[in-house]
N, C-alpha and C positions, 0 to 999 in steps of 0.2 A: 504494500500500500504506500503510495507516494504522499508527500506532505499535503497536497491539495485534497486528496481523497480522505486522508486522516482527519483533516480539519473539518471537512464537510460532515463526516460521521460523528464528530464531537459536538456539533451545534444542535442544541436542544431548544424547543420552543419556550418562550417566556411563559411562565405558569400564570394563567389568568387568576387563579385563586389568590395569588399574592397581590395582584392589583386590587382585588376585592377587599383583602385585609387592610391594605394601605388606605383605600377609600373609606373604610369603616373608621380607621384612626383619624382621618381628616375630620370626621364629624365630631370627634372628641376635643379638637383643638379650639382655642379661644378665638373664634371667628365665625361669622355666619356661614352656613354650608355653601360651598362653591365660590366663596367671595374672593379667593385668590385665582380664580379662573384657570387658565392653562398651566399655571405654576403647580396646581394640585395634580393635574394629569402627569406632568413631568416627574414630580416626586414619586407618584404612585408607580410609574413605570421603572424608575431607578430602584425603588424598593423591590419590585418584582424581579428585576434583573439580578440583584444581589441576594434575593430571597431573604430579606431582612427588613424589619421595621426601623432599623437604625442604619440606613445606607450611608456610605461616605464617598464623596466625589471631590475631596479637597485637593488631592494630588492629580493634576491634569497635565497631559502631554499633547502637543501637536506635532505630527510628523508631516513634513513637506517632502513630497517625492518629485524628483526632477528627471526629465527626459526630453530628448529632441525628436522631431518628426520629419520624416522624409517628404511628406506632402507639402512642406514649405516651398519646395522647388516649383510648385504650381502658383506661387504668388498669393497665398491665402491670408497673409498677415502683412500689416503695414510695417512691421518690425523685422529686421534680419534675424536669422536663426542664431547668430552670435550672441544675441541678447540673453538667451537661456543661461549660458555659462556666466555671463556678466552679472546677471541677477542672482545666481547661486552664490557667486563671490560676495555680492552685496549682503545676502542673508548671513554668510559666514562672518562678515565684518560687523554685523548688527545694525545695518543701515536701512533695511527695508521696512515696509509697513507692518509686516508680520512680526518683525523684531520688536517694534514699538508697542504693539498690542499685547504680545505675550509678556513683555516686561511689565507693562502697566497692570496686567491681570494676574501676575504670578503663575504663569504657565510655562512649563519647560518646552523647549523647541529642539527638534532634531531635523536635520536635512539629509535626505537619502538620495544619493546619486545612483539611479537605477538605469539611466540611459542617456546621459549628457554627452554631446559630441566632443566638447573641448576638455582640456586638462584642468584639473582642480588640485590645489595644494592641500597638504594635510592641515586640518583645522579642527578646533574643538567643536563638537556638535555635528560633524560631517560623518555620515555612515556610507562607506564605499561598498556598493553592491551592484556595480555596473554590469548589466547583462549584455549590452551592445551599445555602440556609439549611435544611438538613435534608431528609429524605425525606418523602414523603406517606404517609398511613395506608394500609397495604397490605390492610386488610380492606375498603377502599372502591375500590381500584384499584391500579395498579402503584406500587411505592415510588418508582421512578425511570423517566424516559424512557430509551430506548436511548442517546440522546446523552449524558445525564447519567451513566449507568453507564459508557459508553465514556470519557468525560472523567475520571471518578474513577479508572478503571483506568490511564489514561495518566499521571495524577498519581503513582500508585505506581511505575510503570515509570520515570518521570523521577527520582524520589527514589532508587531503587535504582541507576540509571545514574550519578547524581551522586555517590552514596556510593562506587561503584567508582572513579570518576574521581578522587576525593579520597584514594584509597588504602586504603579500609576493606576488610579481608579477610574479615570475618565479620559477617553482618547478622542482627539480630534485629528482631522487630516485635510491636507490641501496639496497643491501642486505648483510646479513651474515648468513650462515647456511651450515655446513659441510654436503656434500651429495647433495647439491642443483643443481649441474650441471647435475647429473643423472636425477633429477626430471624435469629440464628444457628441457633436451634432449628428455625425454619421451613425454613431451608436444609438442615439435617440431615435433616429429615423428607422434604423433596422429593428429596434425593439418595439416601437410603437406602430410601425407601418404608415406613419404620416408622411406626407410629401415634404422634401427638404425645404421648399420655399416657405413653409410655415414654421420652420424650426431654426433656420440659419440666422444668427445674430451678428453684431458688429465686433464681438470679441474685444480685442485691445484697441478698438477705435478705427475699424475698417471704414473707408469711404464707400460710396455707392458702387464704384467700379470693383473694388475688392470684394464687397458683399455679393455682387452678382457672380464673381469668379468663384467664391466659396460655394455658392449654391450649385453652380455647374459641376464643381469638383465632387461634392457630396453625391449629386445625381449620377455622375460617372462611376463613382466608387460602388454605389449600390447596384448599378446595372452590371458591373464587372463581377461582383461577388454574390449576386442574387441567390445562386443555388447553394451558398454556404452560410446563410444567415438565419437558419432555423435554431441553431444551438448557441447559447450565450458565450461559451468558450470560443466558438468559431467566429462570432461577431467580434469579440475582443481581438483575436489574432489577426483577423482580416482588416479591420478598419480602426483598431484602437491604438493605444500607445503604451510604452513600457511603464510610464508613471501611472497610467490608468490601470494597467494590470496589477501594479504593486498596490495601489489603493484598494482595488477589488480584493486582493489578498489580505490587506490590512483589515477590511471589514470582516472577512471570513475568520481571520485569526483572532480579532477582538471578540467576535461573537462566541467563538469556541472557548475563549477565556472568560466569558460572561462579563464583559465590560461594556458600558454604554459608549456609543460611538457618535461623534458629532460630525456631520457631513457639511462641507463648505458649499461652494457654488456649483455651477453647471458641470464642470469637468469632474469634480468629486462625486456629484450626484450620478453621473453616468457610470462611474465605477461602482457606486453603491447599488445602482439598478441592476448591473450585471451580477453582482454578488447575490442579490435577492432572486434573480432568475435562476442562478445556480442552486440556491438553497433558500426557499421562501421564508424559513424561520429567522433568517438574518434580520428581516424587517423589524422585528420586535426590539432589537438592540440599537436601532438607528434613530437619531434625532436630526431632522433637516434643520440646519443652523439658520439659514437665511434664504430669502427669495432672490435669486440672481436676476439681473436685467436681461439675461439671455433667454429667448423664447423656448429653446429646447428643454430648459429645466422643467417647465410645466408638465410636459409629457413624461419626463423621467420621475417627477414627484408622484404622478399617478401610479407608477409601478411600485413606489415605496409606500403608497397610500398614506401620505403625510402632508400636513400643512406646515410650512416653515415657521420657526419660532420668531423670526425677525424679518422685516421688510424695510431695508435702509437704502434701497436703490444702489447697492454695491455690485461691482462686477470686476473686482481686482483679482480674485483668486488668492493664492499663497496660503490659504487657511485663515484669512482675515475675518471672514464672516463667522467661522467656527470659533475663533478666539473670543469674539463678543458673545456668541451664544453660550459658550461654556460658563460665563459668569451668570447668565440667566439660569442655567441648570443648577449651578452651585447655590444660587439664591433660593431656588425652589426647594432643594433638599435641606438647606439650612432652616427654612421656615418649618418644614415638616418635622425635622428632628429636634429643633430647639424651642419650639413654641410650647407654652404650658397648655395643659388640658383644662377644661372647665372645672373638673374635680380638684386638681392640684392647685389651681389659682383661686378656688372658691368663688367662681363666677357663675351666675345663674344662666341656664340655657333657655332657649325658647320653649322647652318642654317643662320648665319649672312651673308647678301649679301656682296660680295667682290666688292669694289668700284675701277673701273679702273681709273688709273691716266693718 
């Protein structure tokens, strides 16, 4: 049994009875029933994932997976492919948006090179797991071989396992890779059967000309690979990316370790959707962090059967939306575990009999 098969076999559905137990406890806390809205649902699910009415999510990690894309040669991005390695170097120096948000929110950050085309120096926080120097152009053939896709998935599983072994209780993930909105849109189109014209967005700021080119590229890719898009693994290998494969593995590995997983934007959501298609029980461990401005995410969120926690009109990637959503999840759990009950606080409930004078 390989690592992918082993992880799939270890993923168990979240026990609904624990959600019911947590919901019952919510009724004992010093607040009107349901008054914390979605925060209550978040805390209930965290309790169910950990199978405890005292869940802890204080130690959080975001893993940013980086990889390059051969489809960039089709002119699908306003930025050159060299920006991938440049931005990874920026992450390692602490100068990117994700660095500022993780520092502000007390979240640890790891950067995983799973498929960057350029060279990277040794640096704290860098995990070297390069499978290949980017993918191949998927309008000419498969983006990855089956072996490459499987190795990238295994990388994500390993990173999640290591995070769990290190005591991280809440896992978020994001990515860096010029051209990866094109890959994630192709995945969304393959999984949803919706036409690319409804799904293609501007990514990192594409103008009308680049947007039209992206749409044609996704249409060409779907036409080329049409007979191989019935299986989620094949979708990943045919039109995905190495960092998307690793994020898919991170979802599988995190679910196998019973950790809540916070999904970033459209590219991360495409990886999560693939993981859910591979193992539907993964969905119970996922929290959609924010609504991306990319239209493809809506179709992908339907596969996750989730409404994002936040809608801040973000479209950066890097795990930035997940970094903010993590604080919402931590706040939800803090309220659930730290609030007094009506009994312990000596507060009357709405069921307390009214004594007539």
